N, C-alpha and C positions, 0 to 999 in steps of 0.2 A: 711532662706527664700528660698523657692523652686525656681528653675530656671524659671518656668512658671509664677511666680508671679513678676519677676523682669522686669522692663521696661527700656530699654536703651534709654537715651534721648540725649546723647552727641555723636557727630560725629567727627571723626578725619580724615583728609585727608593729604596724603603726596605723594611725587613724587619719583618714583623708576627709576633706569636705566633699560634698557631692560634685562640685565643679572640678576639684582636683582629681577625683576618681575618673570623671568624664575625660579630662585632659590626658590622663595616663592611659586610659582605654583607647582613646583616639590615636595617640602617638604610637602605642604598641601595635595597634591594628595597621597603621600606615606603613610600618616596617615589617609587617607579617610575623610579629613575635608575640609570645605570651607576655603578660605584664611582668612576670618574674624574670624572663630572659631579657626583656627590654631594660629593666632596672639594673640587672647584672652588667649588661653592656655599658650602661651609663656609669656605673660605679667603677668598672675596670677601664673606662675611657677607650673602649673598643669601637671600631668602625661600625656604623649602622648602615651597612649595605651601600656605602658611598654617599649617603645622605648626611646632611648637616642638621643636627637637632637644633631647633630654634623655638622660641616662645615669642608670640606676637604681643603687642601692647595690651590688647584686651585680656589675654591670658595672664600677663604679669599683674594687671590691675586686680584680677580675681584672686591672686595669691597674696596681695597686700592687705593688711588689716591694721586698724588703729589699736595699738597696744596701750594707749594711755588709759589709766584708770583713775 
């Protein structure tokens, strides 16, 4: 089925930390995609214009948090 024939009917909403949003914005921009299209490509494991998605050590540290209470 061609992309133009597909209708997306489900919405998903989630909350990001400011740093996570900045990373999403930066990564999507680097691939020339909207945030939605970038996330869809990640979910569907589609190629990102021949580039390999990566997260450097600093980015990974920003995503980690101590869950101990």
